[in-house]
N, C-alpha and C positions, 0 to 999 in steps of 0.2 A: 892389850886393849882390843875389845871385840869390834867387829865391823860396825855394829849399831852405835857403839860409844864413839867411835871415830867419826861417823857421819854426824852425830849430834854435836860433837866438838867443832867440826867444820862449819855446820850451820850456825852455831852460836857465835863463832868468830866472825863469820860473814855478817850476821845481823848487827853485831856491835860495831864493826868497821863501817857499815852502811849508815847507821843511825847516829854514831857519836859526833860527827862534825856539827850537825844541827843542834844537838844537846849542848855542846860546848859553847856554840854561838849564842844560843838563847840564854843560857845561864849567865854568861859574862855580860852580855849587852842588856838584858832585862834588869839585872841588879844595878848596873851602872846607870841606866835610864831612870830608875826609881829613886836614886839618890837626890836629895834636895839641892837645888842650885838657884842662886839669885838670878832673877830675870832682868834683862837690860832692855829698856824701852828704846826701840830703834826709830829715830826720827832724823831726817837729813834736811838741812837747810837748802833752800832753792838754789842758793849760790854754789853749792857743792854738788849739784846734780851732774852725774856722769852721762854723756851721750850714750844711749842704749837703744838697740833695736829689739822689739818684741817680735819674734818670729813664730808664726802660726802655720805649721804645715797642715794641709787639708786635702783629703781625698774623698770626694762625694759627701760633703758635710753641709749641704745647703740648708738643712733644717736647723742646725745648731751654730753655724759659723757666725751669724749675726749677733746672737747672744754673747758669744765669746768675745767678739770685737768690742761690743758695748761694755762688757765687763772690764776689759783692758783699758778702754778709753776713760772709764770712771776713775782709774787709779793712775792714769798717765800724767806727765808733766811736760813742760816745753822741751825737755831733753829726750823725749821718748818718740821713737818712730815705730809704727805698727805695720808689719809686712806679712801679708798672707801669701803663702806659696801654694797655689792651687795645682795639685800634682795629678796629672792624668784623670781629670774630672770629666764626667759625662753628664753632670747636672749643672745647676746654677750657683755653685759654690762661689765662683769668682764674682758674679754679679751681686750676690747677697753680701759678700764681704765688702765690696766697694760701696754699696749703699749704706752699710753700717758705719763707714768712715775709715776703712783701712786702705793702705796702699796694697795693690794686688800684683803679683807676679805669676804668670801662667807657665807651667812646665808640662808640655805634652810630648812625651817621649816614651813609647811603649818599651823601649830597650832599657829604660832606667826605672826599674820597679823597686818597691820597698821604701819605707820611711827614711832610711839612711840616705838614699839618693836625693830625696827632697830636702833634707836637712843640709846636706853638703852644698847643694845649689843655693839654698837660702843663706847659709853662712857666708858663702862667697859674695853674694849680692850685698849683704849687710856690711861686710868689711870693705867693700868698694867705696862706701860712703864715709861719714865721719864718726860712726859709732865706735865706742871703745869696748863694747861688750854686746853679747846677744843673749836674750832670755827666751827660752823655748816654752810655748804654751800650746797644749793640744787643742784642736778645734772644737772639741766637745766640752770644754772646761769653762769655769768661771774662777776669778781670782779675788783675793781679799784686796780691799782698796789700798792698803799700805804696802802691798807686796813689792811693787816696782821700786818705790823709794827705799825700802830696806835692802833690796838687791843692790841698788846704786851705792848706798852707804857702805855696805860690806866690801864691794869691789873697790871703792874709793879708799877704804882702809887697808887694802893690800890683798884681799882674797883673789885668787885666780880662777876658782871654780866654785859654784854654789848649787845646792839643792834645797828647794823649799819643801815644806810639808805637802804631801800629796794625799788627798782624801777623796772619799766618794761623795758626789753631789746628790745623787738620787737614792740615798741610803734607806729611805722609808718606802720605796716602791714595792718591795716584795721581801719575803724571808731570805731569798737569795742575795739581794743587794744589802740587806742587814748583815748577813754573814760576811759578805765581801768588805763591808765597812769595818767590821771588827778585824778581819785579816789585814786590811790596809793599815789600820792603826798599829798593828804589830810590825808589819814589814816596812812600812813607809814612815813611821814615827818613832816607835820604840827602838828599833834597831839602829837607824841613823843617829838618833839622839845618843844612844850608848856609844856608838863609834866616835861621835864628835867629842864626847866628854873624855874619851880615852886618847884623844888627839889623832884618831885614825881618819881615813877618808870615808865620808858618809855614804858615798855611792851616788850613782845617777839613776833616776827612776823613770826617765823618759818623758816626764812632764814637770814643768816648773824648775828646770835647771838652767843655770847661766854660766857662760864661759867668757873669760876676758879675751880680748884681741890677741894678746901675747900667747895665750894657750892655743888658740886656733891656728896661729901662725906656726907655732912650734910643732903641734900635733894636729894636722888637718883632719877634719871629720870624714874619714874614709870607711867608717863602719857600715857594712852592708848586710849584716845578718838579720834574722827575724827579731833578735833582741839587740839591736844596734846600740842601745843605751848601755847595756852591760858590757858589750864589746869595747865601746869607747872608754868606759871607766877603767877597764883592765889595762888599756893602753896608757891611761893617765897614771895608774898605780905603778906600772913598769917604769914610767918616766919620773917617778917620785913626786907627782903633783897630787895634792890633797884636796878633795872636794869638801868644803865646809857646809854646815847644815844651818838653815834658817828655820827655827822652830816656832817662831811667833807669827808667821804669815803662811797662808795655805793656798794651794790651787786645788780645785775640786772637779773631778772628771765624772762623766756619765758612764755608768756601767750597764751591761746588758741585763735585762730582766728575764728573758726567755732562756730555756735550756739550750736551744740551738746556738744563740749568740754567745752564751757563756762557754759552750763547748769549743767553738772555734777559737775564741780568745784564749782559753786555758791551754788548748793544744799548742797554739803558737808560742805562748810564754814558756811553757815547760819544755816543749820540744827544742826551742831555741836555747834555753839554758843547758839542756843536755848536750847540745852541739858545742856550746862554749866550754863546757866542762872537758870534753874530749880535746878541744883545741888548746886551752889555756892552763889546765891543771898541771901538766908536766913542767911547763915553763915557770909557773909560780912556785912550785915545789923546788925546782932547781935554784930559784932566787932565794928561797928560805935557806937552803943549804949553803948558799954563798954569803949568808949573814944578813940578808935583807929582812929583818924581823917584821917590818910593817906589812910584809906580804903574807904573813901567817893568817891574818883575819880574812883578807880577800880569798885566800886559798880555801879556808874552812867554809866560807860563804858559798863558794863555787861548788864545793862537794855536798853542801847541805841539801837534804831532800825537802820538797814541799811538806808542810805539816801533815796533810792528809796521807801522803805516802809514808811518812814517818810513823804515823799512828798504825797503819796497816802492818808494817814490819814489826813494830813493838808488840802488837797483839799476837802475831805469830810467835815472837820470842817468848811471850808470857805462857804460851801453850806447850812449850817444850819442857820436858822433865829435867831441867838443869837448874840447880839451886842458885848458883852465882848469877846465871843469866836472868832469873826472875828478880833477884835483888837489883840488878842493873835496870831492868825494865821498870820496876817500881820507882827508882830514882829518876829515870828518864821521864816518866809520866808526871812526877812532881815538878820537874823543870818546865815541862809543857804547861802545867797548871800555873806556875809562876808567871810565865810569859803571857798567857791568856789573861791572868789577873792584872798584869801591868797594862795590857791593851784595854781592858775593861775600865780601869781607873782613869786612863787618859782618853777614853773614847766616850761612847754614848751613855754609859751607865750600866749598872748591874742587871736590871731586869731586861733591858733591851739586849744585852749580851746573852743572857740566859735563853731568851726566845730565839736568838740567832743560832746559838749552839745546839738547840733542839734539832736543827737541820743537819748536823754533822754526820749522823749515821747514813742518811740518804745521800749526802755529798760524797761520802767515802765509796758507797756503792756506785754512784755516778762516775766517780774518778776511776774506778776499776774498769768501767765500761769504755772509757775513752783512752785507756793506756795504748792501744794499737795506733790511734791517731796521733798521740803525743810522740810515739816512736817514729812514725812516718815523718812528722814535722821536723824531727831532729836531723833528718837526712836531706831536707829540702833547702834550696836557695831562698833568699828573702823575697817576699812578695807582700805588697801592702794590700791586705784584705780588710775592708771596712767591717768592723763589728756591727752586726745588726742590733739596733736599740729601739725600745718602744717609746721612750720619752721624747718629747719635742720641746722646742724652745718656748712654746706657749704653756703657761701655767706653771712654769718652773720658778 
């Protein structure tokens, strides 16, 4: 074998190993999510309501916190407590939350940075009372009117951890948010739905998740990374606790419209995932070899690249003069198309998706531009940096 042939073989193997985890994930979960399943209407009698605290961690969210609290109040019942944790705020977040009708707890401690610190403090405060569970809602979000009741019913029926649908609230603000809405439908709806139907843990998405008191007592929320939700979910997986998926009620968060806000958010998300991959992948793999079959999917998910990065590597693979690699690339793109189709069917519709997808080439170039920032973020400790948004509570 010549030196060039050997180099091509090494490059081909690397590209397959790097891209295969996402392809396997998308193929299995998309097909499973598209299979028809009878919908069950979730309604809970008032007599069966479980005492629950809706915890809203907030850092400098004076513009949107009132809207969030009013949204939660609209779906609350007598068994619901609303607690806003104003964490290291330098604005009127606490005042606006109190005016809107929430109980407010102020945490000013510069040594405790990151959303994980706020959640840990909030969970402790909630469990000091009579609540049997805690539902986390981000301060920039609104929720469906029936979401709290559905969470109470599922917990009453025996669920220990739950994740609701997490969608984009301001999806029509720009082409960027339209593309994010399509991506959210794939990552936050199609994949958790597929996992749930396979009896796997749906995952924790950082917004719209609920934990029973027993879970928080068994596994305290000590996750402190940039992606504390992913970190805590991996701790649940290791403990054999499955997160169930609520598909019929959604929480909708505000996404950044500007390039600068999106850049900061994306770098934190992907840099944090890279750090978790380094930390957790060996342990999950060891668990698989010890016979813990349910850890295969979280392991693949942890290794899976973001779709934009996947497309970049597949395009590189398609350019190499290796026949079998080109066949693999063709099959991989077919799986990506299947996943996007599934997200389109369950999302905003065909034409809206097509307009959003027209942004993909520009998004890929932008993604290449921020790779150094993603890499730097993967080596940093957690810090709660508020994402700059252009939308306000008015007119939403």
